[in-house]
Phi, psi and omega in degrees: 000347183291340180290338186271351179267147172266119184218165179271176185295327179295322175291318176298323181293308188294326177291322169298319177296326179294314179296317178298318180299313185291321176297321176296315178292322174300318182294310177304319176298324179288326186277324192249129176260358186261127180294325189292323175297315182292320178298321176296315179294319180295315177301319179283343182246011183300323184295313184296320180291318180295311182300318175307308182293327183295313181296320176294327177291323174302318178292325180294317179303334187271351182283148174285161184301323188290316177298315185297312184292331179293313174302312176297323178296321177299319181293319176303311182298325174292319181291336183282334192286000000 
């Protein structure tokens, strides 16, 4: 859904960093069965993860209601599949 938003280079970069961080975390969660390993990884990356989520949250607050409803409806459709 990020492709449907009009955003600047800084926002695009932040979204890409957030996606990479989440994909990396997902991979780590799949690889490691030990909670200590997962906790250690998250602890090391917590600032980057938090910053990415904060930036995305700030961008969501900037959206007008029509755009926000459009994105939310697409997410609901994806979850319903």
